[in-house]
N, C-alpha and C positions, 0 to 999 in steps of 0.2 A: 447554127440557126436553131432557134427554139421551135419545137414541133408542138403547136398549141393543141392539135387533135390528140396527140399522144399523152400530153399532160392531162387533158380532159378525161381521156379514157382511164388513166391511172387513178385519177380522183374518183371516177365512177366505181372502180374496183374497190378502192379503199372504203368508200362510203357503204357499199354493199356488204363488205366484210364486217364493218362496224355494226350495222343493223342486224346481221345474222348472229353475231356474237353477243348481242344485247337484246334479248328477246322482247323485253318490255319497254324498249326505248320509244319515246314519243317525240324525239328531236325532229323539229321542222315538219310536224304533221301535215301531210298534204302539201309539202313544199318541194324544193328542188331535189331533196333526197329524203325519201321516206319509204315505209313498207309499200310494196306493190299491191294493188287491189286485185284480188283473185277472181271476183265475180261481180257482175253488174247488179245494181238495185233497181233497175228499170225493166219494165215488161216490154221486151223488144217487139213482140207481136202487136201490141197496141200502139207503140211508138210508130211502127210502120203504117198502121191504119191511119194515123194522123198525118204523117209526113209523106208517105209513099216514096220509098227509095228507088223504085224502078227507073232505071236509065238516068239516075241523077248523079251529079258531081257533088261529093259530100266532104265536109270537114267535121271530124269527129274526135271526141276525147279518146286518148289511148287507153289509160286505165288497165282493165283486165283484157282488153281487145274484144270484149263481147259486143260492143256497139259496132265496131268495124266488121267483125265476122258476121254479125246479123245483117248489116246493111248489104254485104256481098250476097248473102243467102237470099235476100229480098230483091236482088237484081240491080244494085247500084252500078254505075258506069265507071266512075273514077273516085278514088278515096285518098284522103290525106288525114293523117293522125297527128294530134298535138297532145302534149302533156307537160305540166310543170315538173313532174318527177322524171329525172333523167334515166332512172333505172327501169322505168316502164318499157322503154324501147327493147331492152334485152329480153325481157319476159315475153313481150308480144311476139317477137321474132321466133323465140323458142316454141311458143304455143302454136304458131302457124306451122312450123316445121313438124311439130307433133301431129297435127291434123293431117298434114300431107303424107306422113309416113307410117302412122300407126293405125291398127284396127281400132274400132270403136271401143271395145272393152279395155284394150291396153291404154288408150287415151284417157278414159275415165279414171283408171287407177293411177295414171301418171300425173294428172292435172288436179285431181280433187284429194284433199288431205284425209278424208274420213272413210275412204273405200278400202284401201290397202296401204298401211303405213310404210311397208317395206318398198313399195313401188312408187310412192308419191315423190315426185321430183328425184327419181333414182339417178344417182351420179353416172352410172354406166350408160344409162339410156340418154341422159343429157349429152354425154360425149358423142354418142352416135348421131343425135339429132342436129348438133351444131355443125356437122361436117359440111352441110350445104349452105350454111349461112354466110353473109358477107364477112370479110376478114376481121373487121373491128368488133363485130358481134361475137365471132368465134374466139377472138383473143380475150375478150372480157370473160367469157365463161371458162375458158381454160385457166386463166390466171386466178379467177375467183375460186374455182373448184379446188385448185392446188393449195389454197390458204384456209379453207374452212372445214370443219367437221361435217361429214356428209349427213349426220343425223340432225344437224341444225339448219340445213338449207331451207326448210319450210318456214323458218323464222322470217325469211325475206318477204313472204307473201301473207297478206291478211285477207280473210274471206268475210264478206258481208252476209253470206247465207251459207249455213252448213247443212241444209236439207236438199238432197238431190232432187226430190219431187218438186220443190219450189223452184229450183234452178231450171228444171225441164219446162215448167209452166211459163217461164218468162224468157228463156233463151233457146231459140229453135235448134241450134246444132247439137244440143245435148240429147235430142231425140235421135235414135240410131239411124233411121231412114234419112233424116235431114243432115246428119253428120256426113254420110257418104255423098249426098248431093253437094254439100259444101266442099268436101275433099276434092271432087272432080273440078269444081270451079277454081280452087286454090292452086291446083297443079298447072293451070293455064295462066296464072297471074304472077306478076312480079311481086316482090315484097313491097309493102306500102312505104310511102314517104312519111318520115317522122320529123316533126318540128318540136323542139324543146322550148316551150313558152307557156305563159299563163295568159288568161283571156284579157287581162288589163293591158297587155302589150301587143294585142293583135294588130294595131295600126302600124307597128314596126316589124313584126315577125311574119305576118301573113300577107303574101304578095299577090295572091290570086283571088278570084271570085268563085262563089259556089252556089249550087241550087239549094243545098241544105247545110246549115251550120248548127251543130248541137253544142250547147254549153253545159249539157247534163245538169247536175245539181251543184256545180261549182259555186254559184252565188249563194246557195243555201249553206254550203260549207263555210263560206267567207263570213257568214253571220253567226257561226258557232264560236264559242270562247276558246279558240286555240291560238297559239302564237305562230306566226310565220305561215299562215295558210296560203297566202299569195305574196309574191314579192312586193307588189304595190297594192295596198288595200283600198277598196272602194266600199265603204261600210253600208251606206243606206240604200234602200230600194230606189229612192229618187236618183242617186248617183249612178246606180247600175242601169236603170231605165234610160237615163240620159246617155250613158256610154254606149249602150246597145243601139239606140236610135240614131246617134250621131256618128259612131265609128263602125261598129260591126255591121250595121244595116247597109253601109256602103259596099261591103264585101259580098253582098248577095247578087246573084244574077236576077234577071227579070223573072218574076213569079217565085222568087226564092223564099225560104222560110228559116227562121231562127227559133230553136227550141230552148226554153228554160224549164228544167225539170225540178220538181219539189217533192221530197218524200212526205212532207207535211205542208199544210197551207201557210206559207209565209206571206201574208198580206197580198194574196193574189189579186184581189179586187183593184189594188193600186195599179197593177200591170194591165188589167182589163180596161181600166179608165184611160190608159195611155195607148190603147189600140191592140193589145195582145188578145188572142182568143184563148179561152180557158177550157181544158178538157180534164175530166176525171178518169184516172187509170186504175183499174182493179189489179192489184199486185198481190196475189195470193189473198191473205186476209186483210191487207192494208189498202187504203185509198190514197193514191198519189195524185199530184197535179202536174199537168203539162201546159205550159204557157207558150203560145206560138205567135210570133210576129211575122206577118206576110208582107212581101213587097208587091 
């Protein structure tokens, strides 16, 4: 009998090895297999001011896990993660284990590439951290680590921001006091549910309803000139707005909210004209846009 899960896991391992050994590869950028995003480009403090995660059931992009970890810090009740990139799940679980088990200083050196190169994604530390992870996550890391040069592991992750002060300004748990608050919360929570999907397949892959659904800047990325950004492309703002209002909107609980994030203003007035509320977010020296559709 064919073991589909095992075949999928082996494929994940092979794709991760390929990306690691080909530092500059752009194959399937933001697609089913691509470099893992190491940090968010969203100011999580201001996102919380807009959405209010307290006691909410939330559906969030996986990516760097920053959205998930920040929502927990701000008091979310139940969390589900989704990502088109199958490799994100393995990184997210590793990051959660690192927070659960490491002191703040050790975590910073382990997870950020520009603090201490010898300790960044250190192989020996990864092997310790995966001990408590689910079997298939552990199997991925064991097989992957056995096949790659330890000095190249960092190639698997791409950072949107290489300034620790910028990261601290937008992501709460990079502040030492907040880190230990989050650590206490995580030790009492199970690992999150992860769904491998892109947002244009929510009608098939997402079976539950939520108080908050974050689409992050996926739509913005879809408008960039990359190949295979999403498995099924919806190019225009009109198509995205229609899809959000007719499909994703149905997956909101009463008084729920959908977030569309933009690093730059991609025709936001068109969204406003269709019922979205527009917010300007100060993200270090940049001005970002948050578009929110409420039920």
